[in-house]
Residue frames as qw, qx, qy, qz and C-alpha x, y, z in Angstrom:
[[0.257, -0.774, 0.468, 0.341, -46.18, -42.14, -43.35],
 [0.572, -0.040, 0.744, 0.342, -45.66, -45.11, -45.64],
 [0.472, 0.728, 0.483, 0.119, -47.98, -43.55, -48.24],
 [0.014, 0.971, -0.121, -0.206, -46.04, -40.28, -48.02],
 [0.432, -0.511, 0.641, 0.377, -42.74, -42.11, -48.62],
 [0.579, 0.310, 0.704, 0.271, -44.24, -43.86, -51.64],
 [0.311, 0.914, 0.258, -0.025, -45.39, -40.53, -53.08],
 [0.164, -0.873, 0.362, 0.282, -41.93, -39.04, -52.61],
 [0.543, -0.212, 0.729, 0.358, -40.29, -42.06, -54.28],
 [0.525, 0.595, 0.582, 0.179, -42.64, -41.76, -57.25],
 [0.131, 0.982, 0.030, -0.135, -41.88, -38.05, -57.51],
 [0.344, -0.669, 0.555, 0.355, -38.12, -38.71, -57.49],
 [0.589, 0.118, 0.735, 0.316, -38.55, -41.33, -60.19],
 [0.408, 0.822, 0.391, 0.063, -40.46, -38.87, -62.35],
 [0.080, -0.935, 0.229, 0.259, -37.71, -36.28, -61.87],
 [0.477, -0.378, 0.693, 0.385, -35.10, -38.79, -63.07],
 [0.534, 0.396, 0.700, 0.259, -37.15, -39.84, -66.07],
 [0.257, 0.930, 0.253, -0.076, -37.97, -36.24, -67.00],
 [0.282, -0.747, 0.392, 0.457, -34.26, -35.52, -67.31],
 [0.403, -0.052, 0.775, 0.483, -34.33, -37.48, -70.58],
 [0.500, 0.299, -0.305, -0.753, -35.83, -36.94, -73.97],
 [0.782, 0.071, 0.568, -0.245, -38.06, -39.87, -74.76],
 [0.622, 0.657, -0.256, -0.342, -36.84, -39.83, -78.38],
 [0.042, -0.531, 0.843, 0.072, -34.21, -42.51, -77.71],
 [0.045, -0.061, -0.994, -0.082, -36.73, -45.37, -77.65],
 [0.220, 0.448, 0.738, -0.453, -40.38, -46.26, -77.61],
 [0.387, 0.716, 0.581, 0.018, -43.28, -44.63, -79.37],
 [0.091, 0.941, -0.029, -0.325, -41.82, -41.15, -79.77],
 [0.328, -0.466, 0.654, 0.497, -38.71, -42.61, -81.36],
 [0.426, 0.332, 0.789, 0.294, -40.87, -44.35, -83.94],
 [0.228, 0.894, 0.365, -0.120, -42.73, -41.12, -84.53],
 [0.151, -0.835, 0.287, 0.444, -39.48, -39.25, -84.85],
 [0.502, -0.142, 0.714, 0.467, -38.20, -41.68, -87.45],
 [0.379, 0.617, 0.623, 0.296, -40.88, -40.39, -89.83],
 [0.067, -0.899, -0.092, 0.422, -39.96, -36.78, -89.18],
 [0.676, 0.691, 0.042, 0.253, -38.56, -35.29, -92.43],
 [0.020, -0.902, 0.376, -0.210, -36.04, -33.20, -90.51],
 [0.701, -0.459, 0.546, -0.024, -34.78, -36.30, -88.68],
 [0.875, 0.310, 0.333, 0.169, -34.46, -38.17, -91.98],
 [0.434, 0.859, -0.125, 0.243, -32.55, -35.30, -93.56],
 [0.325, -0.801, 0.483, -0.136, -30.17, -35.22, -90.61],
 [0.822, -0.190, 0.533, 0.060, -29.49, -38.95, -90.86],
 [0.770, 0.562, 0.213, 0.214, -28.99, -38.74, -94.63],
 [0.193, 0.924, -0.250, 0.215, -26.64, -35.80, -94.26],
 [0.545, -0.641, 0.539, -0.047, -24.61, -37.64, -91.63],
 [0.872, 0.097, 0.454, 0.155, -24.27, -40.64, -93.94],
 [0.595, 0.758, 0.070, 0.258, -23.25, -38.47, -96.89],
 [0.121, -0.914, 0.360, -0.146, -20.75, -36.64, -94.69],
 [0.727, -0.406, 0.548, 0.074, -19.14, -39.94, -93.64],
 [0.817, 0.394, 0.346, 0.238, -18.90, -41.03, -97.28],
 [0.336, 0.908, -0.083, 0.234, -17.36, -37.69, -98.26],
 [0.366, -0.804, 0.463, -0.071, -14.81, -37.84, -95.43],
 [0.835, -0.135, 0.515, 0.140, -13.86, -41.43, -96.24],
 [0.714, 0.603, 0.236, 0.265, -13.40, -40.54, -99.90],
 [0.138, 0.952, -0.182, 0.202, -11.44, -37.35, -99.27],
 [0.407, -0.720, 0.553, -0.095, -9.07, -39.00, -96.79],
 [0.982, 0.092, 0.163, -0.036, -8.69, -42.25, -98.70],
 [0.632, 0.642, -0.329, 0.282, -5.33, -41.38, -100.35],
 [0.149, -0.659, 0.587, -0.446, -3.88, -40.92, -96.86],
 [0.844, -0.196, 0.405, -0.292, -5.42, -44.23, -95.78],
 [0.888, 0.442, -0.112, 0.057, -3.87, -45.81, -98.88],
 [0.335, 0.690, -0.510, 0.389, -0.43, -44.51, -97.93],
 [0.474, -0.517, 0.550, -0.453, -0.88, -45.60, -94.33],
 [0.965, 0.025, 0.175, -0.196, -1.82, -49.12, -95.42],
 [0.778, 0.508, -0.282, 0.237, 1.35, -49.49, -97.49],
 [0.001, -0.674, 0.555, -0.488, 3.37, -48.21, -94.55],
 [0.743, -0.355, 0.396, -0.406, 1.76, -50.79, -92.29],
 [0.986, 0.146, 0.079, 0.010, 2.81, -53.68, -94.52],
 [0.663, -0.507, 0.304, 0.459, 6.38, -52.34, -94.51],
 [0.631, 0.514, 0.339, 0.472, 6.67, -50.90, -98.00],
 [0.215, -0.846, 0.029, 0.488, 9.06, -47.94, -98.09],
 [0.729, 0.520, 0.270, 0.353, 9.91, -46.96, -101.70],
 [0.180, 0.902, -0.113, 0.375, 11.51, -43.63, -100.76],
 [0.678, 0.066, -0.464, 0.566, 14.91, -43.65, -99.09],
 [0.422, -0.841, -0.289, 0.174, 15.00, -41.94, -95.70],
 [0.389, 0.668, -0.158, 0.614, 17.06, -38.81, -95.13],
 [0.424, -0.136, -0.541, 0.714, 18.89, -37.47, -92.10],
 [0.242, -0.636, -0.224, -0.698, 16.62, -35.33, -90.00],
 [0.029, -0.169, 0.665, -0.727, 15.28, -34.74, -86.52],
 [0.230, -0.461, -0.857, -0.016, 12.39, -36.23, -84.63],
 [0.255, -0.816, -0.342, -0.390, 9.67, -34.22, -82.90],
 [0.633, -0.756, -0.049, 0.158, 11.88, -34.10, -79.81],
 [0.082, 0.926, -0.359, -0.085, 14.98, -32.98, -81.71],
 [0.709, -0.336, 0.592, 0.187, 16.81, -36.32, -81.85],
 [0.294, 0.584, -0.570, -0.498, 18.90, -36.86, -84.99],
 [0.661, 0.068, 0.744, -0.065, 17.57, -39.88, -86.89],
 [0.037, 0.007, 0.742, 0.669, 16.98, -41.15, -90.40],
 [0.412, 0.363, 0.416, -0.725, 13.54, -39.82, -91.28],
 [0.288, 0.305, 0.840, 0.345, 11.07, -41.41, -93.69],
 [0.116, -0.246, -0.327, -0.905, 8.65, -39.33, -95.82],
 [0.342, 0.138, 0.563, -0.740, 5.46, -38.24, -94.09],
 [0.463, 0.381, 0.795, -0.090, 2.08, -39.57, -95.15],
 [0.409, 0.814, 0.123, -0.393, 1.42, -36.64, -97.52],
 [0.087, 0.662, -0.645, -0.372, 4.70, -37.17, -99.32],
 [0.334, -0.040, 0.939, 0.066, 3.94, -40.86, -99.50],
 [0.495, 0.612, 0.565, -0.248, 0.50, -40.18, -101.01],
 [0.287, 0.823, -0.229, -0.433, 2.18, -37.83, -103.49],
 [0.130, -0.413, 0.852, 0.294, 4.48, -40.67, -104.54],
 [0.443, 0.303, 0.841, -0.062, 1.48, -42.94, -105.16],
 [0.419, 0.798, 0.242, -0.359, -0.09, -40.21, -107.29],
 [0.099, 0.735, -0.517, -0.428, 3.12, -39.78, -109.29],
 [0.206, -0.181, 0.939, 0.208, 3.09, -43.49, -110.15],
 [0.178, 0.388, 0.901, 0.078, -0.61, -44.25, -110.69],
 [0.066, -0.410, -0.362, -0.834, -2.10, -40.82, -111.23],
 [0.338, -0.252, 0.285, -0.861, -4.88, -39.10, -109.31],
 [0.830, -0.128, -0.139, -0.525, -7.50, -41.83, -109.65],
 [0.712, 0.161, -0.658, 0.185, -4.92, -44.45, -108.73],
 [0.012, 0.291, -0.607, 0.739, -4.94, -43.00, -105.22],
 [0.635, -0.094, 0.256, -0.723, -8.49, -44.35, -104.76],
 [0.563, 0.142, -0.789, -0.202, -7.86, -48.01, -105.56],
 [0.339, -0.185, -0.876, 0.289, -10.04, -50.15, -103.29],
 [0.194, -0.032, 0.276, -0.941, -12.36, -47.30, -102.31],
 [0.632, -0.123, -0.391, -0.658, -15.51, -48.97, -103.66],
 [0.668, -0.160, -0.720, 0.094, -14.97, -52.09, -101.54],
 [0.236, -0.044, -0.559, 0.794, -14.28, -49.96, -98.47],
 [0.355, -0.072, 0.033, -0.932, -17.49, -47.92, -98.93],
 [0.706, -0.159, -0.548, -0.419, -19.62, -51.04, -99.41],
 [0.578, -0.129, -0.714, 0.373, -18.17, -52.56, -96.26],
 [0.051, 0.002, -0.397, 0.917, -18.70, -49.38, -94.25],
 [0.508, -0.132, -0.190, -0.829, -22.32, -49.08, -95.37],
 [0.738, -0.175, -0.618, -0.204, -23.20, -52.70, -94.60],
 [0.480, -0.078, -0.670, 0.562, -21.47, -52.63, -91.23],
 [0.088, -0.035, 0.292, -0.952, -23.08, -49.39, -90.07],
 [0.594, -0.128, -0.274, -0.745, -26.57, -50.46, -91.21],
 [0.790, -0.157, -0.572, -0.156, -26.73, -54.07, -90.11],
 [0.375, 0.055, -0.658, 0.651, -24.83, -53.45, -86.88],
 [0.267, -0.073, 0.275, -0.921, -27.53, -51.04, -85.75],
 [0.711, -0.087, -0.376, -0.588, -30.33, -53.29, -87.00],
 [0.681, -0.061, -0.716, 0.141, -29.03, -56.32, -85.08],
 [0.162, 0.035, -0.581, 0.797, -28.59, -54.29, -81.90],
 [0.474, -0.081, 0.041, -0.876, -32.18, -53.04, -82.19],
 [0.762, -0.067, -0.536, -0.358, -33.48, -56.56, -82.81],
 [0.591, -0.055, -0.708, 0.382, -31.67, -57.84, -79.72],
 [0.414, -0.815, -0.402, -0.054, -33.16, -55.02, -77.66],
 [0.565, -0.357, -0.087, 0.739, -29.95, -53.05, -77.11],
 [0.204, 0.870, 0.335, 0.300, -31.34, -49.58, -77.76],
 [0.332, 0.397, -0.214, 0.829, -29.58, -46.26, -77.37],
 [0.236, -0.467, -0.618, 0.587, -30.19, -44.61, -74.00],
 [0.086, 0.897, 0.413, 0.136, -32.64, -41.70, -74.01],
 [0.418, 0.424, -0.105, 0.796, -30.99, -38.32, -74.36],
 [0.298, -0.474, -0.504, 0.658, -30.77, -36.03, -71.35],
 [0.092, 0.813, 0.393, 0.420, -32.89, -32.90, -71.43],
 [0.104, -0.783, 0.225, -0.571, -31.94, -31.10, -68.26],
 [0.747, -0.167, -0.563, 0.311, -29.83, -32.39, -65.36],
 [0.079, 0.503, -0.290, 0.810, -29.66, -29.12, -63.42],
 [0.606, -0.455, 0.149, -0.635, -32.35, -30.20, -60.96],
 [0.903, -0.054, -0.427, -0.005, -31.00, -33.73, -60.41],
 [0.605, -0.738, 0.296, -0.045, -29.34, -34.67, -57.16],
 [0.010, -0.650, 0.751, 0.117, -25.83, -36.11, -57.04],
 [0.491, -0.066, 0.864, -0.094, -27.13, -39.67, -56.58],
 [0.672, 0.583, 0.378, -0.257, -29.65, -39.33, -59.42],
 [0.362, 0.817, -0.375, -0.246, -26.96, -38.00, -61.76],
 [0.139, -0.467, 0.871, 0.054, -24.68, -40.94, -60.96],
 [0.615, 0.205, 0.733, -0.205, -27.58, -43.36, -61.43],
 [0.629, 0.726, 0.104, -0.259, -28.33, -41.95, -64.88],
 [0.145, 0.758, -0.611, -0.178, -24.64, -41.99, -65.74],
 [0.375, -0.231, 0.898, -0.022, -24.44, -45.69, -64.89],
 [0.669, 0.462, 0.529, -0.243, -27.57, -46.44, -66.92],
 [0.485, 0.815, -0.187, -0.255, -26.13, -44.64, -69.94],
 [0.065, -0.620, 0.774, 0.112, -22.80, -46.44, -69.59],
 [0.518, -0.010, 0.851, -0.088, -24.35, -49.91, -69.42],
 [0.647, 0.610, 0.391, -0.237, -26.79, -49.31, -72.28],
 [0.365, 0.840, -0.330, -0.230, -24.19, -47.71, -74.54],
 [0.204, -0.524, 0.822, 0.088, -21.58, -50.37, -73.80],
 [0.613, 0.167, 0.766, -0.095, -23.90, -53.27, -74.60],
 [0.611, 0.731, 0.228, -0.199, -25.13, -51.66, -77.79],
 [0.208, 0.844, -0.452, -0.202, -21.69, -50.57, -78.98],
 [0.384, -0.362, 0.845, 0.085, -20.18, -54.01, -78.41],
 [0.644, 0.381, 0.661, -0.058, -22.92, -55.58, -80.53],
 [0.462, 0.862, 0.044, -0.203, -22.76, -52.88, -83.22],
 [0.042, 0.796, -0.574, -0.190, -18.97, -52.93, -83.52],
 [0.466, -0.219, 0.854, 0.080, -18.53, -56.72, -83.42],
 [0.638, 0.524, 0.559, -0.081, -21.28, -57.19, -86.01],
 [0.360, 0.902, -0.098, -0.220, -19.90, -54.39, -88.17],
 [0.157, -0.659, 0.702, 0.219, -16.36, -55.77, -88.15],
 [0.545, 0.022, 0.835, 0.068, -17.48, -59.29, -89.09],
 [0.577, 0.681, 0.435, -0.120, -19.81, -58.10, -91.86],
 [0.291, 0.925, -0.178, -0.169, -17.32, -55.64, -93.34],
 [0.558, -0.533, 0.575, 0.272, -14.24, -57.90, -93.10],
 [0.717, 0.292, 0.547, 0.319, -14.55, -59.49, -96.59],
 [0.358, 0.885, 0.177, 0.238, -14.77, -56.06, -98.19],
 [0.318, -0.894, 0.303, 0.091, -11.99, -54.78, -95.92],
 [0.725, -0.223, 0.559, 0.334, -9.77, -57.65, -97.11],
 [0.607, 0.581, 0.418, 0.344, -10.50, -56.84, -100.74],
 [0.074, 0.992, 0.001, 0.100, -9.75, -53.15, -100.19],
 [0.492, -0.728, 0.433, 0.202, -6.42, -53.85, -98.44],
 [0.719, -0.014, 0.588, 0.370, -5.30, -56.29, -101.12],
 [0.477, 0.796, 0.288, 0.235, -6.24, -53.89, -103.90],
 [0.085, -0.972, 0.216, -0.022, -3.96, -51.32, -102.31],
 [0.648, -0.508, 0.526, 0.213, -1.17, -53.86, -101.65],
 [0.795, 0.437, 0.344, 0.244, -1.01, -54.56, -105.39],
 [0.173, 0.973, -0.150, 0.015, 0.87, -51.28, -105.68],
 [0.508, -0.650, 0.540, 0.166, 4.00, -52.99, -104.33],
 [0.551, -0.108, 0.757, 0.335, 4.31, -55.71, -106.98],
 [0.292, 0.369, -0.340, -0.814, 2.31, -53.94, -109.72],
 [0.163, 0.177, 0.964, 0.114, -0.09, -56.90, -110.00],
 [0.452, -0.009, -0.208, -0.867, -3.56, -56.81, -111.51],
 [0.188, -0.130, -0.972, 0.060, -5.15, -59.65, -109.56],
 [0.020, -0.603, -0.676, 0.422, -7.77, -57.73, -107.58],
 [0.138, 0.150, 0.376, 0.904, -9.32, -55.54, -110.24],
 [0.439, -0.321, -0.188, -0.818, -12.85, -55.19, -108.89],
 [0.594, -0.267, 0.497, -0.574, -15.33, -56.55, -106.38],
 [0.945, 0.158, 0.033, -0.285, -16.46, -59.54, -108.47],
 [0.700, 0.502, -0.474, 0.182, -12.95, -60.45, -109.64],
 [0.033, -0.527, 0.664, -0.529, -11.60, -60.13, -106.11],
 [0.760, -0.181, 0.385, -0.492, -14.32, -62.34, -104.64],
 [0.939, 0.291, -0.148, -0.105, -13.59, -65.01, -107.26],
 [0.458, 0.587, -0.578, 0.336, -9.85, -64.81, -106.61],
 [0.278, -0.442, 0.652, -0.550, -10.15, -65.20, -102.84],
 [0.867, -0.023, 0.247, -0.433, -12.75, -67.95, -103.11],
 [0.879, 0.395, -0.266, -0.024, -10.67, -69.95, -105.58],
 [0.482, 0.518, -0.570, 0.418, -7.32, -69.64, -103.80],
 [0.039, 0.266, -0.690, 0.672, -8.24, -69.50, -100.09],
 [0.323, -0.446, -0.831, -0.074, -11.88, -70.36, -99.66],
 [0.339, -0.837, -0.356, -0.238, -14.13, -68.81, -97.03],
 [0.663, -0.550, -0.140, 0.488, -11.24, -68.34, -94.60],
 [0.477, 0.175, 0.184, 0.842, -9.57, -65.92, -97.00],
 [0.099, -0.722, -0.336, -0.597, -12.41, -63.43, -96.62],
 [0.573, -0.801, -0.100, -0.140, -11.76, -63.24, -92.88],
 [0.727, 0.155, -0.257, 0.617, -7.98, -62.93, -92.88],
 [0.233, 0.232, -0.282, 0.901, -6.83, -60.65, -90.05],
 [0.441, -0.618, -0.424, -0.494, -10.25, -60.67, -88.39],
 [0.691, -0.515, -0.437, 0.257, -9.19, -61.51, -84.82],
 [0.446, -0.183, -0.168, 0.860, -6.61, -58.72, -84.33],
 [0.084, -0.357, -0.277, -0.888, -9.05, -56.26, -85.89],
 [0.573, -0.604, -0.483, -0.272, -11.74, -57.36, -83.44],
 [0.645, -0.382, -0.367, 0.551, -9.28, -57.06, -80.55],
 [0.263, 0.053, 0.015, 0.963, -8.42, -53.52, -81.59],
 [0.264, -0.424, -0.369, -0.784, -11.99, -52.37, -82.23],
 [0.655, -0.570, -0.464, -0.177, -13.73, -54.00, -79.28],
 [0.622, -0.248, -0.357, 0.651, -10.83, -53.17, -76.98],
 [0.106, 0.210, 0.026, 0.972, -11.22, -49.48, -77.84],
 [0.475, -0.501, -0.375, -0.618, -14.95, -49.65, -77.09],
 [0.752, -0.462, -0.465, 0.075, -14.66, -51.61, -73.85],
 [0.593, -0.231, -0.273, 0.721, -11.62, -49.92, -72.30],
 [0.110, 0.256, 0.112, 0.954, -12.39, -46.42, -73.61],
 [0.464, -0.560, -0.383, -0.570, -16.01, -46.47, -72.45],
 [0.731, -0.484, -0.431, 0.213, -15.12, -47.90, -69.05],
 [0.488, -0.074, -0.174, 0.852, -12.37, -45.33, -68.52],
 [0.095, -0.397, -0.211, -0.888, -14.74, -42.52, -69.51],
 [0.602, -0.583, -0.440, -0.322, -17.41, -43.76, -67.10],
 [0.706, -0.378, -0.390, 0.454, -15.05, -44.14, -64.15],
 [0.329, 0.011, -0.080, 0.941, -13.62, -40.66, -64.59],
 [0.250, -0.448, -0.328, -0.793, -17.04, -39.13, -65.21],
 [0.662, -0.560, -0.475, -0.150, -18.43, -40.74, -62.07],
 [0.697, -0.455, -0.272, 0.483, -15.59, -39.56, -59.84],
 [0.416, -0.304, 0.062, 0.855, -13.92, -36.46, -61.26],
 [0.062, 0.098, 0.431, 0.895, -15.42, -34.88, -64.38],
 [0.218, 0.580, 0.608, -0.496, -18.64, -32.86, -64.21],
 [0.319, 0.626, -0.091, -0.706, -20.72, -31.41, -67.02],
 [0.836, 0.401, 0.364, -0.085, -21.99, -32.91, -70.28],
 [0.517, 0.824, -0.230, 0.019, -19.50, -31.13, -72.57],
 [0.173, -0.699, 0.685, -0.109, -16.54, -32.08, -70.38],
 [0.730, -0.084, 0.668, -0.120, -17.65, -35.69, -70.38],
 [0.781, 0.606, 0.144, -0.055, -17.97, -35.69, -74.17],
 [0.279, 0.836, -0.465, 0.082, -14.44, -34.33, -74.49],
 [0.450, -0.485, 0.733, -0.158, -13.24, -36.94, -72.02],
 [0.860, 0.218, 0.443, -0.130, -14.90, -39.67, -74.08],
 [0.652, 0.745, -0.136, 0.032, -13.06, -38.52, -77.22],
 [0.013, 0.772, -0.611, 0.173, -9.75, -38.30, -75.39],
 [0.669, -0.292, 0.656, -0.193, -10.17, -41.73, -73.76],
 [0.878, 0.366, 0.305, -0.043, -10.96, -43.50, -77.02],
 [0.480, 0.818, -0.305, 0.090, -8.07, -41.76, -78.79],
 [0.234, -0.673, 0.677, -0.186, -5.64, -42.82, -76.06],
 [0.768, -0.086, 0.617, -0.148, -6.84, -46.42, -76.03],
 [0.809, 0.576, 0.109, -0.039, -6.80, -46.67, -79.84],
 [0.251, 0.823, -0.499, 0.101, -3.18, -45.48, -79.80],
 [0.444, -0.472, 0.739, -0.186, -2.27, -48.21, -77.30],
 [0.767, 0.156, 0.614, -0.104, -4.03, -50.90, -79.35],
 [0.457, 0.744, -0.260, -0.412, -2.73, -49.64, -82.70],
 [0.094, -0.448, 0.865, 0.205, -0.23, -52.54, -83.12],
 [0.507, 0.234, 0.819, -0.130, -3.19, -54.91, -83.54],
 [0.526, 0.755, 0.118, -0.373, -4.32, -52.78, -86.47],
 [0.169, 0.694, -0.641, -0.282, -0.90, -53.24, -88.06],
 [0.322, -0.154, 0.934, -0.012, -1.04, -56.99, -87.42],
 [0.597, 0.492, 0.556, -0.306, -4.50, -57.21, -89.02],
 [0.461, 0.790, -0.196, -0.354, -3.29, -55.43, -92.17],
 [0.016, 0.558, -0.813, -0.165, -0.22, -57.66, -92.45],
 [0.429, 0.034, 0.894, -0.127, -2.24, -60.86, -91.96],
 [0.621, 0.614, 0.279, -0.399, -4.69, -59.81, -94.66],
 [0.459, 0.752, -0.409, -0.239, -1.87, -59.60, -97.19],
 [0.232, -0.504, 0.832, -0.013, 0.31, -62.41, -95.84],
 [0.470, 0.033, 0.882, 0.000, 0.10, -65.67, -97.77],
 [0.606, 0.665, 0.258, -0.352, -1.84, -64.25, -100.71],
 [0.784, 0.358, 0.306, 0.404, -0.59, -64.31, -104.31],
 [0.140, 0.978, -0.046, 0.149, 0.68, -60.74, -103.93],
 [0.651, 0.366, -0.380, 0.545, 4.41, -60.09, -103.78],
 [0.159, -0.630, 0.294, -0.701, 3.84, -57.76, -100.84],
 [0.782, -0.420, 0.180, -0.424, 2.64, -60.70, -98.73],
 [0.990, 0.006, -0.020, 0.140, 5.46, -63.15, -99.32],
 [0.610, -0.529, 0.303, 0.507, 9.23, -63.45, -98.96],
 [0.552, -0.056, -0.416, 0.720, 11.45, -61.55, -99.32],
 [0.083, -0.505, -0.069, -0.856, 9.14, -58.55, -98.79],
 [0.610, -0.466, 0.200, -0.609, 7.23, -60.04, -95.86],
 [0.096, -0.265, 0.935, -0.217, 7.93, -62.91, -93.49],
 [0.567, -0.223, -0.692, -0.388, 5.65, -65.94, -93.53],
 [0.320, -0.323, 0.530, -0.715, 3.63, -65.74, -90.32],
 [0.111, -0.134, -0.983, 0.062, 2.12, -68.83, -88.70],
 [0.157, -0.736, -0.656, -0.057, -0.76, -66.85, -87.22],
 [0.001, -0.883, -0.085, -0.462, -1.54, -63.35, -85.98],
 [0.661, -0.739, 0.093, 0.090, 0.22, -63.96, -82.65],
 [0.787, -0.055, 0.249, 0.561, 3.39, -64.93, -84.50],
 [0.341, 0.684, 0.230, 0.602, 3.05, -61.78, -86.62],
 [0.324, -0.916, -0.034, -0.234, 2.67, -59.60, -83.54],
 [0.780, -0.529, 0.164, 0.289, 5.68, -61.19, -81.83],
 [0.703, 0.167, 0.268, 0.637, 7.97, -60.75, -84.86],
 [0.161, 0.793, 0.186, 0.558, 6.90, -57.16, -85.50],
 [0.494, -0.864, 0.014, -0.101, 7.38, -56.28, -81.86],
 [0.832, -0.312, 0.174, 0.424, 10.82, -57.93, -81.77],
 [0.545, 0.252, 0.274, 0.752, 11.98, -55.70, -84.65],
 [0.077, -0.492, -0.258, 0.828, 10.26, -52.57, -83.28],
 [0.095, -0.026, -0.544, -0.833, 7.94, -52.39, -86.29],
 [0.059, -0.469, -0.877, 0.090, 4.64, -53.06, -84.53],
 [0.056, 0.746, 0.360, -0.558, 3.69, -49.36, -84.70],
 [0.298, 0.029, 0.527, 0.796, 4.33, -48.76, -88.39],
 [0.051, -0.511, -0.548, -0.660, 2.15, -45.90, -89.58],
 [0.350, -0.692, -0.558, 0.295, 1.18, -44.64, -86.13],
 [0.185, -0.651, 0.017, 0.736, 3.03, -41.38, -86.79],
 [0.576, 0.703, 0.405, 0.103, 1.91, -39.55, -89.91],
 [0.206, 0.968, -0.119, 0.081, 4.48, -36.74, -89.89],
 [0.102, -0.755, 0.641, -0.097, 7.66, -37.47, -87.92],
 [0.992, 0.053, 0.002, -0.110, 8.44, -40.97, -89.20],
 [0.130, -0.737, 0.663, 0.032, 11.83, -42.23, -88.03],
 [0.694, 0.261, -0.663, -0.105, 13.48, -45.43, -89.24],
 [0.861, -0.491, -0.024, -0.128, 13.16, -48.12, -86.52],
 [0.193, -0.775, 0.601, -0.026, 16.40, -48.63, -84.67],
 [0.570, -0.129, 0.808, 0.077, 16.15, -52.37, -85.26],
 [0.506, 0.528, -0.309, -0.609, 16.20, -52.56, -89.09],
 [0.741, 0.035, 0.671, 0.001, 15.24, -55.80, -90.77],
 [0.271, -0.053, 0.702, 0.656, 15.73, -56.93, -94.34],
 [0.173, 0.650, 0.727, 0.142, 12.03, -56.35, -94.99],
 [0.033, -0.934, -0.216, 0.281, 12.31, -52.66, -94.17],
 [0.221, -0.684, 0.433, 0.543, 15.56, -52.29, -96.13],
 [0.637, 0.193, 0.705, 0.245, 14.43, -53.97, -99.31],
 [0.443, 0.791, 0.413, 0.087, 13.29, -51.11, -101.53],
 [0.281, 0.893, -0.118, 0.331, 15.87, -48.37, -101.17],
 [0.679, 0.058, -0.434, 0.590, 19.37, -48.09, -99.68],
 [0.398, -0.884, -0.233, 0.073, 19.48, -46.23, -96.40],
 [0.383, 0.724, -0.289, 0.495, 22.12, -43.47, -96.27],
 [0.658, -0.237, -0.490, 0.521, 24.53, -43.37, -93.36],
 [0.257, -0.951, -0.170, 0.016, 24.32, -40.68, -90.74],
 [0.626, 0.325, -0.162, 0.690, 27.30, -38.30, -90.83]]
């Protein structure tokens, strides 16, 4: 009887393992890495990310200026998404159009080179470090139709743990590696406010930050950015796993749930993104980062507290229906007079 039980246990283990493609790790993964079709797919994915980043960069440019509190266009009376009468600021497309009217078409892509370099280094070395530490991607499922309920939950837990460990390493490494280039990109865009020409390229920007702030300048705003990024990974992945293990069934439904969970969590943690952008600019030689256009913040916690107190900690979260915060500060009223509601 004991031998029969052992045979049945071995058979169950084989059924669980056969539910995966072996391509996620091991020998077949190495063999697959030399497959021309696999290489083409990876190259196409990289090119697609570069194309998307480039195409959407003018909107990212506008959003960055919104996050630091720069509003060059006076708001007009209008209605919010829910019909409330408020003073409405221009949407992100109108804002990008204003940037184009001032600096021309190519001016809308200031800082793009630094952003692309940072994205490439972060995506490459984040994955390399995770592989070196042994945090590999979980094997892909092939067919779960014949798995029992307990086997499906066991595989789900394995995938969650493996993905979470790897993603935490990849994202934390990527944020740290890309932060210097992210700082340069943000400051290049923030020059639009004061019309400076301090950060004119990668080499000139590196020299400027090194001379005026030292190594610490390259990592301005790092902590709130890490909180936002890692928080999205940790909370979003955990929420997805808990719901998948108790309520949601089916691979496609779980993928949709994963997207929805991460979107919801990123919206909740968005204020840390605003704080990171403000801290990158704050204290630099740019007019946008000093009084009277921006308060002098002691640290990122002080920045978060002051932005929250004035209801400006979610600047840029809405791209279309942008209402003037009800608590208006001198920083948000510095560029254009606000008309009165009649």
